[in-house]
LOMI-878368 format. One line per 5 residues: number of its first residue (from 1); their letters; for each residue z, x, y of N, C-alpha, C, O, CB. Coordinates in pm, whole numbers, plus 32768, in hexadecimal, padded with zeros to 4 digits. Each point is the difference from the previous one (the first is absolute). Glycine has a CB too. Layout:
! LOMI-878368
NUM) A) Z:X:Y:Z:X:Y:Z:X:Y:Z:X:Y:Z:X:Y; ...
//
This chain:
! LOMI-878368
1) MGRLN) C8DF:F23E:B2A4:7FF8:7FB3:7F84:7F98:7F90:800E:8002:7FB8:8064:80F0:807E:7F69; 7EB2:7FBC:7FD0:7F97:7F9D:8008:8035:7F72:7FEF:8070:7FEA:7FD3:7EF4:80C1:7FD6; 8047:7EF7:807C:8024:7F73:7FF2:7FFC:7FD7:7F6E:7FAE:8032:7FB3:7FF9:7F9E:8132; 80B4:7FD4:7EF4:8004:7FCE:7F77:7F8D:7F9E:7FE9:7FE0:7FB0:8058:811B:806F:7FA2; 7EC8:7FE8:7F90:7F9F:7F9B:7FDE:8049:7F81:7FD1:807B:8001:7FF2:7EDA:80B2:7FCF
6) LKEWL) 8060:7EE2:8028:803D:7F7F:7FE0:8053:8007:7F81:806F:7FCB:7FFB:7ED3:7FC2:8077; 8089:80B4:7F26:8049:8009:7F81:8084:804A:8012:8066:7FD7:7FC9:7EC0:8026:7FBB; 80D8:8070:80CA:807A:804D:8017:8064:7FAE:8052:8078:8005:7FE7:7F04:80D2:8010; 8051:7EDE:806A:8059:7FAF:8053:8043:7F92:7FAE:8077:7FE6:800E:7EF8:8049:80B9; 8042:7F92:7EE1:8038:7F96:7FAD:8067:8037:7F9E:8062:7FBD:7FE1:7EC7:7FC4:8035
11) SLAEP) 80C0:80F9:7FBA:8060:803B:7FA3:8086:8018:8043:8068:7FFF:7FBE:7EDC:806C:7FC6; 80BA:7FAC:8100:807D:8011:8049:803D:7F79:8024:807A:7FF0:7FFF:7F32:80EA:805B; 7FFF:7EC6:7FC6:8031:7F7D:802A:8033:7FAF:7F8B:805C:7FB0:8012:7F04:8054:80A9; 8068:800F:7ECD:8026:7FB4:7F8A:8042:805D:7F9A:7FBA:804C:7FBE:7F8A:7F11:806A; 813F:809E:7FCB:8044:8055:7F9D:7FCD:7FE2:7F73:7FDC:7F8F:7FE1:80F0:807A:80B2
16) SDERL) 7F31:805C:7F1A:7FD4:7FED:7F76:8063:7FAA:7FB4:8073:7FEE:802A:7F18:80EF:7FDC; 8048:7EEE:7F89:805A:7FB3:7FAA:8078:8055:7FD7:8071:7FD0:7FFC:7ECC:7FA9:7FB1; 80A8:8104:8033:806C:8057:7FD3:8069:8016:806C:8078:8001:7FE5:7EE6:8070:7F82; 8074:7FA0:8115:805E:8014:806E:8052:7F81:801A:8078:8007:8018:7EEC:80A1:804E; 805A:7EE6:7F93:8047:7F82:8013:8069:7FED:7F93:8071:7FD7:801C:7EC4:7FC6:8051
21) MLRVA) 80A7:8082:7F16:805E:7FEC:7F92:8075:8060:800A:8070:7FDD:7FDA:7ED5:7FD4:7F97; 80A3:80C6:80C0:806E:805E:8013:8063:7FC9:8067:8079:8010:7FF0:7EEF:80B1:7FD6; 8065:7F00:80A3:805A:7FC3:8062:8052:7F91:7FC1:8077:7FF1:801C:7EE6:8046:8099; 8062:7F7A:7EF5:8048:7F95:7FBB:806A:803B:7FA3:8071:7FD0:7FFA:7EC3:7F9C:8013; 80A5:80FD:7FAB:805D:803D:7FA0:8077:8041:8045:8070:7FF9:7FCD:7ED0:802E:7F9B
26) EAAHP) 80A8:8017:8109:806B:804C:8042:8057:7FAB:805B:8077:801C:8010:7EF6:80A8:7FE6; 8059:7ED1:8045:804D:7FB4:8064:7FEB:7F6A:7FF7:8025:7FB7:805C:7FCD:810E:8037; 7FD3:7F0B:7EFE:7FE5:7F70:7FF2:7FBB:7FC9:807C:8022:7F94:8030:80A7:8055:7F3A; 7ED6:8061:80C8:7FBD:7FE1:807E:7FB1:7F7D:7FF5:7F9C:7FFC:7FB9:8056:80FA:807B; 803A:7E9F:800F:7FC0:7F7D:7FED:7F6E:7FFB:802E:7FAE:7FBF:7FC0:8132:7FDC:805B
31) ESYAR) 7F00:80A8:8053:7F77:7FFB:8032:7FA1:8045:7FA0:7F91:7FCF:7FE8:80C4:802D:8102; 7FD6:8075:7EDE:7FAC:8048:7FA1:7FEB:7FAC:7F81:7F92:7FFC:7FC9:80C2:80E0:8092; 8015:7EE2:7F79:7FF6:7FA9:7F8A:7F9F:7F8D:801B:7FAF:7FDE:7FAA:813D:805E:8014; 7F1C:7F89:80B8:7FA7:7F92:8024:7F6E:802F:8005:7FA6:7FB7:7FD7:8114:7FDE:80AC; 7F30:80E3:7FAD:7F77:8034:8007:7FC8:801A:7F75:7F8A:7FE8:7FE7:80AA:807D:80F7
36) LMSRW) 8020:7FCC:7EC8:7FD3:8014:7F76:7FDD:7F7A:7FBF:7F9C:7FF6:7FBA:80F3:80D8:8035; 7FC2:7ECD:8029:7FE3:7F7B:7FCA:7F7C:7FCB:8037:7FB0:7FC7:7FB6:8147:800D:8032; 7EF4:803E:8099:7F86:7FCF:803F:7F85:8042:7FC3:7F99:7FBF:7FED:80E6:8019:80E7; 7F8B:80A9:7F0E:7F8F:8049:7FC8:7FE6:7FDD:7F6D:7F8D:7FFB:7FD5:80A5:80BD:80CB; 8039:7F2F:7F15:7FF4:7FFB:7F6F:8017:7F78:7FC0:7FE8:7FF1:7F88:805F:80F6:807D
41) EGPIH) 7FE5:7EB7:8046:801D:7F7E:7FC5:7F83:7FC2:7FBF:8006:7FC9:7F92:80B0:8016:8119; 7ED8:802A:7F9B:7F84:7FC8:7FCA:7FD4:8044:7F7F:7FE9:7FBB:7F9D:7FD7:800C:814B; 8032:80BE:7F16:7FD7:8044:7F85:805F:7FE8:7F8B:7FD4:7FF0:7F8E:7FC1:80BB:8100; 80EE:7F53:7F8D:8060:7FEB:7F94:7FF6:7F72:7FCA:800B:7FEB:7F87:808E:80C0:80DF; 7F53:7EF4:7FF2:7FEF:7F77:7FCF:7F82:7FF3:7FAB:8002:7FBD:7F98:8076:7FEE:8134
46) RLCFR) 7F1B:8095:7F5D:7F85:7FFC:7FB0:8016:803D:7F77:7FD3:7FCA:7F9B:7FA5:8043:8137; 80CE:8063:7F2A:801B:8041:7F80:8051:7FA3:7FA6:7FDE:7FEE:7F8B:801D:80F3:80E5; 806F:7EE3:7FC5:8056:7FA9:7FB0:7FB4:7F84:7FD1:8014:7FD1:7F90:80B4:8082:80EF; 7EE2:7F79:7FD7:7FB1:7F8A:7FDA:7FA2:8022:7F8E:7FF5:7FB4:7FA0:8019:7FF5:814B; 7FAE:80C9:7F1E:7F9F:8024:7F99:8043:802C:7F7F:7FC2:7FFA:7F96:7FA0:8046:811D
51) MTGDW) 811B:7FEC:7F55:8048:8022:7F86:803B:7F86:7FBC:8006:7FFB:7F85:802C:80E3:80DE; 7FFA:7EC0:7FE9:8044:7F8B:7FC5:7FA7:7F85:7FF7:801B:7FA8:7FAF:80B8:80B2:80AA; 7EC5:7F9E:7FF9:7FAA:7F8B:8002:803D:7F88:8044:7FCA:7F92:7FF7:7FD4:80C2:7F3C; 80D2:7FBF:8110:8048:7F91:803F:8019:8021:8092:804C:805B:8021:8023:7F68:7F03; 7F4D:7FF0:8135:8006:801C:8090:808E:7FF8:8036:8029:8056:804E:7EEF:7F52:7FC7
56) FRAQD) 8132:7FF1:7FC4:8085:7FEB:8037:8066:8061:7FC5:8059:8030:8047:7F6E:7EDF:7FDC; 802B:810F:7F5C:8059:8064:7FC5:7FE6:8088:8040:805D:804F:8011:7FA9:7F30:7F16; 7F7C:809C:80FB:7FE0:807E:8043:8047:800A:8086:8029:806D:8028:7EF8:7F95:7F66; 80EE:7F8E:80B8:804B:8001:807F:8092:8027:7FE8:8038:8050:804A:7F2E:7EFF:8012; 80D6:8078:7F3B:808B:8021:7FDF:800D:8094:7FDB:805D:8043:802B:7FC9:7ED1:7F87
61) LTQEV) 7F7C:811C:7FFF:8005:808B:7FD5:7FED:805F:8076:803F:8069:8005:7F6B:7F54:7F1B; 8000:801E:813D:7FEC:8053:8077:8081:800E:804E:8023:806D:802E:7EEE:7F49:7FDD; 8136:7FDB:8005:8082:8006:8044:8061:805A:7FB4:804A:804D:803C:7F91:7ECC:801E; 8023:80DD:7F20:8058:8054:7FAF:7FDF:8093:800F:8059:8055:8003:7FBF:7EF0:7F5B; 7F67:80D9:80AD:7FD7:808D:8010:803E:803B:807E:8039:806D:7FFC:7EEE:7F63:7F8D
66) FLRLF) 80D0:7FE9:80E6:8033:8037:807E:8098:7FFB:8007:803E:8055:8041:7EEF:7F65:802E; 8110:7FE5:7F50:8092:8000:7FF6:8030:8078:7FB0:8062:8041:8025:7FA0:7EC3:7FE9; 7FB9:811A:7F86:8027:8073:7FAF:7FE6:8082:804A:804F:805E:7FF9:7F7F:7F1F:7F37; 7FC1:8087:8118:7FE2:8078:804E:8072:801F:8061:8028:8074:800F:7EE1:7F5C:7FDD; 812A:7FC9:8057:806B:8016:8061:8085:801C:7FBA:804B:8058:802A:7F3F:7F12:8077
71) AKRDQ) 8093:804B:7EF3:8080:8011:7FBB:800F:808C:7FC5:806E:8036:7FF9:7F92:7ED6:7FD5; 7F90:812E:8006:8004:8084:7FC1:7FC7:806C:805B:7FCD:8066:7FD2:801F:7F2B:7F4E; 801D:8057:8162:7FC4:805C:8060:803B:808C:7FF8:7FBA:8061:801C:801C:7EDE:8079; 80A9:80CD:7F45:803E:8084:7FF9:7FCD:8051:7F89:801C:8077:7FF5:80AE:7F2A:807B; 7EEC:801D:7F35:7FC8:8047:7F8E:7F75:8037:801B:7FC8:8048:7FAD:80C0:7F26:7FC0
76) YRPTA) 7F40:806F:8106:7F78:802C:801F:7FFC:8096:8017:8053:8039:8048:7F7B:7EE7:801B; 7FCF:8121:7F5D:7FEA:808E:8013:7F6D:8014:8022:7FAA:7FD2:7FB5:8113:806D:7FAB; 7F23:8005:810D:7F75:8011:802B:7FB5:8068:7FAE:7FBF:8059:8039:8087:7F64:80AB; 7FC1:803A:7E99:7FBA:805F:7FA9:7F73:7FD0:7FDF:7FAF:804C:7FCC:812D:7FFA:7FD3; 7F07:7F3D:807E:7F7A:7FC7:7FEB:7FE3:7FA2:8074:8058:7FE5:8053:7FBA:802F:7EAF
81) RFSTY) 7F75:7FBA:8103:7FDE:7FA3:806A:8052:7F80:7FF4:8022:7FD4:7F93:7EF8:808C:8075; 8104:7F66:806B:804B:7F83:8002:7FB7:7F93:7FB1:803F:7FB2:7FBA:8023:808D:8125; 7F19:7FBD:7F2D:7FB4:7F98:7FBB:8015:8008:7F6A:800C:7F98:7FBE:7F4A:806D:80F9; 80AE:8074:7F11:8019:800F:7F70:8088:7FC7:7FDC:800E:7FB8:7F9D:7F62:8116:805E; 80F4:7F51:8055:8089:7FD0:7FEA:8005:7F67:8004:8041:7FC2:7FAC:801A:8112:80BA
86) LWQIA) 7F60:7EF0:7FFC:8004:7F6F:800F:7FB3:7FBA:7F92:802E:7F9B:7FCB:7FE8:8082:812B; 7F74:8018:7EE5:7FB5:7FC5:7F91:8055:8001:7F81:7FFD:7F9F:7FB4:7F2A:80AE:80B3; 8124:801D:7F83:8052:800A:7F87:806E:7F96:7FFF:801A:7FC4:7F98:7FB5:8130:805E; 8071:7EF6:807C:8066:7F97:8008:7FC3:7F78:7FDF:8038:7FB3:7FB2:8046:80D2:80FB; 7F10:7F5F:7F8F:7FBE:7F7F:7FEC:7FD7:7FEC:7F6F:8014:7F95:7FC8:7F9C:8072:8124
91) LNLCR) 8016:8060:7ED7:7FD3:7FF3:7F76:8076:7FEE:7FA1:7FF7:7FB2:7FA0:7F42:80D9:8096; 8133:7FBB:7FE3:8077:7FF0:7FAB:8035:7F72:8006:8028:7FC7:7F9A:8010:812B:8089; 7FCA:7ED4:8055:802F:7F75:800E:7F9F:7FA0:7FBB:802B:7F9F:7FC2:8046:809D:8118; 7F0D:7FDD:7F31:7F9E:7FAB:7FBD:8010:8009:7F68:7FF9:7F9A:7FBB:7F68:8086:8106; 80B5:8058:7F0C:8013:8010:7F6F:807A:7FB2:7FD1:7FFC:7FBC:7F9A:7F99:8126:8070
96) DDLRR) 80D8:7F28:8042:807A:7FB6:7FDD:7FE5:7F6A:8000:802E:7FB8:7FA8:805F:8100:80B9; 7F28:7F1B:8003:7FE3:7F72:800C:7FAD:7FCF:7F8A:801A:7F95:7FC9:7FF0:807F:8130; 7F93:803A:7EDE:7FAA:7FD9:7F91:804D:8002:7F7C:7FE6:7FAE:7FA8:7F55:80AC:80D3; 8122:8002:7F77:8051:8004:7F86:805D:7F88:7FF9:801A:7FCA:7F94:7FD9:812F:806C; 8041:7EDD:8075:8060:7F8F:8001:7FBD:7F7E:7FD8:803D:7FAC:7FBE:8046:80C7:80F3
101) DRRRR) 7F03:7F7B:7F77:7FC1:7F7F:7FE6:7F69:8010:7FEF:7FB5:7FE9:805E:8100:7FA6:8025; 7F1F:8096:7F08:7F72:8012:7FE5:7FB5:7F7B:8007:7F8B:7FFC:8025:80AC:80CA:7F4B; 800B:7ED0:806E:7FBD:7F7F:8000:7FDD:7FD0:808C:7FA1:7FB4:8011:80D9:8016:7F20; 7FD2:8062:8133:7FE2:7FD7:8089:7F75:802E:802B:7FBA:7FBA:804A:813A:804E:7FEB; 7EE6:806E:7F9B:7F7C:8035:8021:7F92:7FA5:7FCB:7F9E:7FE7:8046:80BF:8102:7FB7
106) EESLD) 7FB2:7EE3:7F88:7F9B:7FA9:7FC7:7FFB:7F7B:804A:7F94:7FC9:8017:808C:80A5:7F0B; 8054:7F5D:8103:8003:7F81:8046:7FBF:800B:808A:7FC1:7FA1:8030:8110:8022:7F54; 7F3E:80B0:80BB:7FC9:8011:8088:7F68:7FF9:8001:7FC5:7FDD:8066:8101:80AE:7FD5; 7EF9:7F97:7F54:7F6F:7FFE:7FF9:7FC9:7F72:8005:7F8B:7FEC:8023:807C:80E7:7F5A; 804C:7EC9:8061:7FD3:7F76:7FFF:8014:7FBB:8085:7FDB:7F8C:8010:8059:806D:7F01
111) RDDED) 8006:804D:814F:8017:7FC2:8082:7F7F:7FEA:804C:7F9B:8042:7FE7:8144:802A:801F; 7F27:7F37:8058:7F8F:7FEB:8059:7FE7:8081:804C:805F:8044:8027:7FD3:7EC4:7FEE; 7F4D:811B:8000:7FDE:807C:8046:8031:8004:808E:7FF3:8066:8043:7F48:7FA9:7F2E; 80FE:7F82:80C0:8037:8000:8088:806B:806A:800E:8011:8039:806B:7FBE:7ED3:7FAB; 807B:810F:7F7D:806B:8063:8005:7FCA:808C:8014:8047:8058:8031:8041:7F15:7F3C
116) SAEGC) 7EFA:80AA:806E:7FCB:8088:8005:7F84:8007:8057:7FA6:8050:7FE5:80B7:7FDB:7F39; 7F9D:7F83:8149:7F89:7FFB:8055:7FE6:8084:8045:7F8D:8021:801C:809B:7EEE:8005; 8041:813D:7FFD:7FEF:807E:8048:7FA4:805E:7FB5:7FB9:8050:803C:8129:7F95:8026; 7F20:8011:7F1A:7FB1:805C:7FB1:7F6B:7FEE:8011:7FB4:805D:7FE4:8103:7FA6:7F7D; 7F1A:7F87:80CC:7F70:7FEB:800C:7FD2:7FEC:808F:7F88:7FF2:8016:807D:7FAD:7F07
121) EPLCA) 8053:805D:8143:7FD8:7FE5:808A:7F94:805F:8032:7FA0:7FD2:803E:8143:7FD7:7FEA; 7F29:80DC:7FC1:7F99:8059:8035:7F77:7FE3:7FC6:7F9B:8019:8042:8114:8093:7FDC; 7F4A:7F20:7F67:7F81:7FE7:7FC0:7FC5:7F7B:8029:7F86:7FEF:7FFF:80C5:809B:7F43; 800A:7F15:80E4:7FD3:7F78:8015:7FE7:7FDE:8092:7FC5:7F98:801D:80B7:802C:7F19; 7FAF:808F:8124:8002:7FDB:808D:7F78:7FD6:8035:7FF7:7F9F:804A:80C6:80FD:7FD3
126) DASPD) 7ED8:7FAD:7FBE:7F7C:7FE6:8039:7FA0:7FC1:7F9B:7F87:7FFE:8017:809D:80C1:8083; 8011:7F0E:7EF7:7FAB:7FCC:7F96:7FE9:7F6A:8012:8050:7FBA:803E:8004:80F8:7F28; 7F3C:7F20:8060:7FE7:7F70:7FFC:8062:7FC0:7FA1:803E:8046:7FAF:7ECD:7FDB:8086; 8107:7F58:7FD1:805E:7FBF:7FA4:7FE6:801F:7F6E:805D:801F:7FB5:7FB9:7F2D:80F0; 7F6A:80AE:7F2F:7FE1:801C:7F74:801A:8091:7FDE:8037:801F:7F96:7F1D:7F2D:806F
131) SAAAE) 8085:810D:8055:8016:808E:7FE9:8095:8021:7FFF:802E:804E:7FAD:7EF6:7FE5:80BD; 8127:7F90:7FF2:8090:8018:8007:8043:7FD1:7F80:805C:8041:7FCF:7F9E:7FA8:812A; 7FD9:7FA4:7ED1:803B:7FCC:7F84:7FE8:8061:7F8D:805A:8018:7FAF:7F83:7EFD:80A3; 7FAA:8123:7FA7:7FE1:8062:7F97:8052:807E:8012:8033:8038:7F9E:7EE6:7F6C:8050; 80F5:808A:8091:8051:8077:801B:8091:7FE8:7FD8:803F:8056:7FC2:7F27:7FE9:80FB
136) NEDAR) 80CF:7F4C:7F66:808A:7FE0:7FDE:8015:7FFE:7F69:8065:8031:7FCE:7FAF:7F4B:8104; 7F8C:804B:7EE6:800B:7FF8:7F70:7FFD:808A:7FC0:804E:801D:7FA5:7F46:7F03:8061; 8012:8137:802B:7FFA:8088:7FCB:8080:804C:8020:8034:8049:7FAC:7ED2:7FB6:806E; 812D:7FF0:8060:807D:8044:8025:8072:7FCF:7FA8:8055:8050:7FD6:7F59:7FC8:8117; 8056:7F64:7EF7:8069:7FC9:7FAA:7FF6:803A:7F74:8065:8022:7FC3:7F9C:7F0B:80C3
141) RVRSA) 7F84:80E0:7F48:7FED:8035:7F7A:802C:8092:7FF8:803D:802A:7F9D:7F05:7F38:8041; 80A0:80EB:8089:802A:808D:8000:8098:800B:8007:803B:8052:7FBB:7EEC:7FEF:80B3; 8118:7F6B:7FE6:8093:8002:8007:803D:7FDB:7F79:8060:803E:7FD4:7F96:7F86:8120; 7FD1:7FD7:7ECB:8031:7FD7:7F7E:7FF0:806F:7F99:805A:801A:7FB0:7F6E:7EF8:8088; 7FC3:8130:7FCA:7FE8:806E:7FA4:805D:8074:801C:8032:8041:7FA4:7EDF:7F79:8048
146) LMSLS) 8108:8061:8093:805C:806B:8026:808A:7FE7:7FC5:8042:805C:7FD0:7F3D:7FCA:8103; 80AD:7F5B:7F32:8085:7FDF:7FCC:8006:8008:7F67:806D:8006:7FC7:7FB4:7F67:80FF; 7F6B:8093:7EF8:7FFF:800A:7F6E:8013:8090:7FD1:801B:8018:7F8A:7F4F:7F21:806E; 808A:8126:8063:8013:808D:7FDC:8094:8020:7FF0:8056:7FB9:8034:7ED6:8083:8045; 80F0:802F:7F41:808A:8030:7FF8:802C:8030:808A:7FAC:8029:8050:8037:8019:7EBD
151) PAHRE) 809F:7FB8:8110:802F:8031:8083:7FD3:808F:801D:7FE1:8020:8073:80E3:7F4A:7F77; 7F38:80ED:7FB2:7FDA:808C:8016:7F6F:800A:802E:7FE0:804E:805B:80C5:7FFA:7EF7; 7F02:7F6A:8070:7F74:8002:802A:7FEF:7FBC:8088:7FB0:802B:8052:8007:7FD4:7EBD; 8095:7F98:8108:7FF7:7FB8:807F:802D:805A:8073:7FC1:8000:806A:8068:7F26:7F1F; 8042:8125:8062:8031:8058:806A:7F95:8061:802F:7FED:8014:8078:80F8:7FD9:7F29
156) VLVLR) 7ED5:804E:7FFF:7F98:8061:8024:7F90:7FBD:804E:7FD3:8036:8065:8064:8050:7ECF; 7F9C:7F06:809E:7F93:7FBB:8046:8029:7FD6:808C:7FB4:8011:805F:7FF6:7FA0:7EC6; 80CE:801A:80E9:802D:7FD0:8082:800A:8075:8063:7FD1:7FF5:8071:80AD:7F4F:7F20; 7FBF:8129:8044:8010:8072:805A:7F7A:8043:801E:7FE6:8028:8072:8101:7FFB:7F32; 7EC4:7FE9:7FF6:7F83:8049:8013:7F96:7FAD:804A:7FC0:8031:805D:8073:804D:7ED2
161) HYEDL) 7FBC:7F04:80A7:7F91:7FB1:8036:8029:7FA5:8073:7FB5:7FF2:8061:7FE6:8016:7EBF; 80DA:7FBA:80D8:802A:7FA8:806C:8039:804F:8075:7FDF:7FE6:8074:8050:7F67:7EE5; 8026:8114:8089:8040:804C:806B:7FB7:8081:8021:8025:8047:805E:80B2:7F59:7F5B; 7EC1:807F:7FFB:7FA6:8070:801E:8046:8087:7FFF:7FDB:8059:804D:7F9E:7F0A:803B; 80EB:80AD:7F22:803E:8083:7FF0:7FA5:8059:7FAD:7FB8:7FD0:7FA9:812F:7FCB:8069
166) KFREV) 7F1D:80E6:8009:7FB6:8060:7FAF:8045:800F:7F79:8076:7FE0:7FF2:7F3A:809A:80DF; 8006:7FB8:7ECB:803B:8013:7F7C:807D:8056:8008:8064:7FE5:7FBD:7EB8:8005:7FDB; 80DF:807E:80BA:8073:8059:800E:8078:7FB4:8039:8072:8015:7FD4:7EF3:80AE:804F; 8082:7EE5:803E:806C:7FB4:803C:803B:7F9A:7F9E:8079:7FEB:7FFD:7F1B:8034:80E3; 8014:7FA2:7ED0:8032:7FA2:7F9A:8057:804B:7F9C:8068:7FCD:7FD6:7ECA:7FA2:8045
171) AEVLG) 80A5:8109:7FBF:804E:8050:7FA3:808B:801F:8039:8063:7FFE:7FB7:7EC8:8066:7FEE; 80DC:7FB9:80DB:8081:801C:803F:805A:7F86:7FFF:8078:800A:7FE4:7F19:80A0:80AD; 8035:7EE2:7F8D:8050:7F86:8003:8035:7FDE:7F75:8075:7FDE:7FF1:7F02:7FCF:80D0; 8033:805E:7EDA:8027:7FD7:7F79:8047:806E:7FB2:803B:7FE6:7F97:7F05:7F80:806B; 80BA:8115:8031:8043:806E:7FBA:7FBE:8026:7F7E:8044:8023:7FA0:808C:7F93:80C8
176) IPEGT) 7EAA:8043:7F93:7FB5:8022:7F89:7F90:805F:8028:7FDE:8008:8076:805A:7F1B:7F1C; 7F8D:8126:800C:7F94:805D:8022:7F85:7FB8:8039:7FE6:7F8D:7FDF:806C:810B:7F6E; 7F65:7FAE:8109:7F89:7FC6:803C:7F99:7FDA:7F96:7FBC:7F9B:800D:806E:80EB:80C1; 7FCC:7FCA:7EC9:7FA3:7FE0:7F94:8023:7F7D:7FBC:7FA8:7FB4:7FD9:8034:813F:8005; 80A5:7EF3:8014:802C:7F82:7FC4:7FDA:7F8B:805A:7FD8:7F96:7FCF:80E5:80E0:7FBE
181) VKSRS) 7F4F:7F9D:80F5:7FDA:7F97:805F:7F6B:7FE1:7FF0:7FDA:7F8B:7FFD:80DA:80BF:80A4; 7EF9:801C:7F56:7F70:7FEB:7FF6:7FDC:7FB7:7F7E:7FB0:7FA3:8001:8029:812B:8088; 8063:7F5D:7F09:7FE0:7FBF:7F81:8035:7F72:7FFD:7FBF:7FA7:7FCA:8045:8137:7FC4; 8072:7F0C:80AB:803A:7F7A:8002:7FAF:7FA4:805B:7FF0:7F89:7FE4:80F4:80D8:7FEF; 7EE9:7FD6:809A:7FAD:7FB1:805A:7F7F:7FD5:7FBA:7FD5:7F8E:800D:808B:80EC:80B9
186) AEAMD) 7F62:7FE2:7EF0:7F86:7FDE:7FB7:801C:7F96:7F96:7FB2:7FA2:7FEF:7FF6:8146:803A; 80C8:7F26:7F90:8025:7F9E:7F9B:8018:7F78:8040:7FD6:7F99:7FCC:8090:811C:7FA8; 7FDE:7F4B:80FF:8020:7F82:8045:7F82:7FB9:802D:7FF4:7F86:7FF2:80E6:80DB:8059; 7EC6:7FEB:7FED:7F84:7FC3:802C:7FB2:7FC7:7F8A:7FC2:7F96:800B:8036:8108:80B6; 800B:7FA7:7ECE:7FBC:7FD0:7F89:8041:7F7F:7FCE:7FBB:7FA1:7FDB:8005:814B:7FE8
191) RLAKA) 80C5:7F11:803B:8046:7F88:7FD1:7FEE:7F8D:8061:7FF8:7F8C:7FD7:80AF:8105:7FB5; 7F52:7F8F:80F4:7FE9:7F98:8063:7F76:7FC1:7FED:7FF1:7F87:8008:80A7:80F0:809A; 7F04:7FDD:7F44:7F79:7FCE:7FE9:7FFB:7FA7:7F84:7FBD:7F99:8001:7FE6:8134:806D; 80A3:7F5B:7F29:8002:7FAF:7F86:8049:7F7D:8017:7FD7:7F98:7FCB:8023:8139:7FAD; 8070:7F32:80D7:804A:7F85:801C:7FAB:7F9F:8050:800E:7F86:7FF3:80C9:80FB:8009
196) LSPSG) 7ED0:7FB4:8057:7FA8:7FAC:8050:7F87:7FCF:7FB2:7FC2:7F9D:8026:808A:80DF:80A2; 7F93:7FC9:7ECC:7F89:7FDC:7FB2:8021:7FFC:7F6B:7FC8:804D:7FB3:7FA5:801B:80FC; 80EE:7F3F:7F27:802B:7FFD:7F74:7F94:7FD4:7F9F:800D:8017:7F88:80D4:7FBC:80CB; 7EB3:7FEC:7FE0:7F9B:7FCA:7FA5:7F7B:804A:800A:7F96:7FC9:7FE2:80D9:7F59:8030; 7F98:815A:8018:7F85:804F:8003:7FC9:801B:8089:7F98:803F:800D:8039:7F63:7F1B
201) GDPRM) 8073:8030:8140:7FD6:8025:8086:7FD6:7F8C:8055:7FBF:7FA2:7FD2:7FFC:8133:7FD1; 806B:7F32:80D9:7FDB:7F9D:8065:7F9E:8044:805E:8027:8060:8043:80B9:7F24:7FAC; 7EA4:804F:801A:7F9F:8046:8056:8028:8004:8092:7FD1:8057:804A:7F80:7F64:7F18; 8106:7FE8:80CB:802B:8002:808B:8068:806C:8019:8012:802D:8072:7FBE:7EE0:7F9D; 8075:811E:7F87:8070:805B:8013:7FDE:808A:7FCA:803A:802F:7F9E:8066:7F10:8053
206) KPERM) 7F00:8102:8050:7FDD:8088:7FDD:806F:805E:802E:8050:7FDA:8056:7EB8:7FF0:7FBC; 80FF:80B1:7FB6:806C:805D:8026:800D:8015:8096:806F:8004:8035:7F6E:806C:7EF3; 7FB1:7F9E:811E:8009:8017:8090:8037:7F85:8048:8044:800D:8066:7EFC:8094:7F8C; 80A1:7EE6:7FDA:8037:7F86:803C:8095:7FF6:7FE4:804E:7FD9:8057:7ED4:7FB4:7F91; 8106:8097:7F9E:808C:7FFF:7FDC:804F:805E:805A:806C:7FDD:802F:7F58:7FEB:7EE4
211) ERFLL) 8006:80AF:8105:8047:8060:8053:800C:7FD1:808F:805C:8028:8047:7F52:808E:7F25; 7FF6:7EF5:80C0:8008:7FCD:8088:8084:7FB7:8018:803A:8006:806C:7ECC:7FE5:7F99; 812A:7FCF:7F93:807B:7FB4:800E:807C:8059:7FEE:8071:7FD0:800C:7F16:7F66:7FA1; 8064:814A:8036:806E:805D:7FF5:8011:8052:807D:8056:8057:8005:7F86:7FB1:7F08; 7FD2:7FDF:8158:8006:804F:807B:805B:7FBD:8066:8012:8034:806E:7F05:8022:7F68
//
């Protein structure tokens, strides 16, 4: 038998998300649950933050996501990827949160950007003070415009552009046809551009620059 290459070795050394979740579902395996949290806590927090616009509420929602994942572990069925299952739990909790208090989302936009510094760190790290200030302002404007979209349009943009899911994967998470995802994504990008340029356009915020803040 030949030697394993690095990818094959890692696949044996690192159990898949699905295998870990099956261990949690069948035996409430604490180590497997901890490993899933370690892998997914960051992405889930980013999703909740971009859906609610509130950094601290996103922390609470992230905790709720993993509490629900464990509490309903016996309902897990490996008929789809674990990531699809987890994204769905997180989005459902975000939808509930937005329905409970729509006004909280508007109030969060007026907060000092200190609450959402994580969103611009990759862009600002190597910039001059003046350049960093401009980058921060553009990032703030895009976040504000994102929050002005309907939750349905926001979900598509967050999953497609921030989390880099393929159209097919977004369709699986949202339970809608892939064609609907594509059309909704185009509509969302158009509405985002209009929200950023309500008076006829900002020459600094061209479409390619706008998309930079969605990556």
